[in-house]
Backbone bond lengths (Angstrom), bond angles and torsions (degrees), N, CA, C in turn:
res aa  C-N    CA-C-N  psi(-1)  N-CA   C-N-CA  omega(-1)  CA-C   N-CA-C  phi
1 X - - - 1.442 - - 1.542 110.78 -
2 X 1.315 116.43 -26.01 1.470 119.95 -179.05 1.529 112.62 -62.44
3 X 1.334 120.00 -44.44 1.481 118.44 179.57 1.532 111.80 -61.47
4 X 1.342 117.49 -33.44 1.463 120.92 177.98 1.516 110.14 -62.57
5 X 1.342 115.70 -44.67 1.464 119.77 -178.80 1.533 111.25 -64.86
6 X 1.339 114.54 -38.65 1.471 118.21 177.95 1.532 112.51 -64.74
7 X 1.328 113.54 -40.93 1.500 118.09 177.23 1.514 110.51 -63.31
8 X 1.327 116.96 -40.91 1.444 121.40 179.23 1.548 110.39 -62.46
9 X 1.337 116.54 -41.74 1.464 118.86 179.95 1.530 110.29 -67.04
10 X 1.334 118.29 -37.58 1.449 120.31 177.20 1.529 111.40 -64.17
11 X 1.320 115.20 -39.26 1.481 120.02 178.57 1.547 109.13 -64.28
12 X 1.300 116.63 -41.94 1.468 119.38 178.52 1.513 112.26 -64.86
13 X 1.335 117.38 -40.51 1.450 121.61 177.16 1.518 111.53 -64.01
14 X 1.332 115.31 -41.11 1.452 120.09 179.53 1.550 110.52 -64.00
15 X 1.340 115.97 -41.76 1.451 119.15 178.43 1.551 110.59 -66.07
16 X 1.304 117.15 -42.06 1.464 121.21 178.66 1.550 110.39 -62.72
17 X 1.324 116.47 -41.18 1.470 121.06 177.42 1.517 110.39 -60.65
18 X 1.350 116.28 -44.36 1.468 120.21 -179.50 1.526 110.61 -62.13
19 X 1.320 117.03 -41.22 1.451 120.76 179.28 1.536 110.15 -64.40
20 X 1.314 116.39 -42.67 1.485 121.05 179.81 1.557 110.65 -61.76
21 X 1.346 114.73 -42.09 1.468 118.72 179.93 1.531 109.81 -63.65
22 X 1.360 117.80 -42.02 1.461 120.48 177.71 1.510 112.19 -61.90
23 X 1.322 116.84 -41.56 1.472 121.02 178.93 1.520 109.48 -63.32
24 X 1.347 117.16 -45.88 1.467 120.91 179.95 1.516 111.13 -60.45
25 X 1.342 116.24 -45.87 1.459 119.03 179.28 1.538 112.47 -61.61
26 X 1.321 116.02 -39.07 1.455 120.39 179.36 1.537 110.63 -63.37
27 X 1.324 115.38 -46.82 1.474 119.62 178.53 1.522 111.57 -61.77
28 X 1.334 116.08 -44.53 1.481 120.12 -179.99 1.524 110.49 -62.78
29 X 1.325 117.32 -40.19 1.450 120.97 -179.56 1.525 110.78 -65.07
30 X 1.335 115.90 -42.64 1.489 118.87 179.15 1.536 110.40 -66.07
31 X 1.304 117.29 -38.13 1.461 121.64 179.99 1.492 110.78 -65.52
32 X 1.333 117.43 -44.00 1.452 121.00 179.70 1.529 110.70 -65.99
33 X 1.319 117.80 -39.54 1.462 121.67 178.56 1.528 109.30 -62.94
34 X 1.331 116.64 -41.21 1.476 120.41 179.89 1.501 111.23 -64.99
35 X 1.346 116.73 -40.51 1.476 120.94 178.36 1.527 110.01 -64.50
36 X 1.314 117.76 -44.22 1.452 122.24 179.62 1.519 110.88 -61.23
37 X 1.318 115.64 -45.18 1.453 119.91 178.93 1.525 111.05 -61.77
38 X 1.317 116.85 -40.62 1.475 122.12 178.72 1.531 110.02 -62.72
39 X 1.328 116.62 -44.05 1.474 120.17 179.53 1.516 111.54 -64.82
40 X 1.346 116.42 -39.58 1.475 120.41 179.23 1.527 109.30 -64.54
41 X 1.335 116.49 -43.01 1.456 120.40 178.14 1.516 112.30 -61.22
42 X 1.330 116.85 -41.08 1.457 121.57 177.91 1.504 111.71 -63.58
43 X 1.347 115.43 -44.58 1.473 118.81 179.38 1.495 110.80 -64.16
44 X 1.330 117.68 -39.66 1.468 122.54 178.76 1.520 109.30 -62.41
45 X 1.330 117.56 -42.93 1.433 121.75 -178.03 1.506 109.40 -66.45
46 X 1.342 118.84 -41.82 1.473 121.71 -179.35 1.537 109.74 -64.68
47 X 1.319 117.79 -37.65 1.469 118.92 178.36 1.511 111.59 -66.48
48 X 1.350 116.03 -40.33 1.455 117.33 -179.33 1.510 112.95 -67.58
49 X 1.351 116.62 -33.76 1.430 121.82 176.80 1.545 110.09 -68.66
50 X 1.336 116.47 -38.52 1.462 120.28 -179.50 1.528 111.52 -69.09
51 X 1.322 117.14 -27.21 1.456 120.20 -178.38 1.533 113.38 -81.91
52 X 1.321 116.73 -11.48 1.485 119.79 -179.11 1.472 112.72 -73.18
């Protein structure tokens, strides 16, 4: 019965790892999108100032 319990624990750890990776990717994607949007806004603002 011990090997079964060890296998179950490994499966749980693997599932937890997969969830953590998904959360990390989601946060990183949101962060990159926010940075890109900020850079686009800055570029847009610089163009509007240059056109004045």
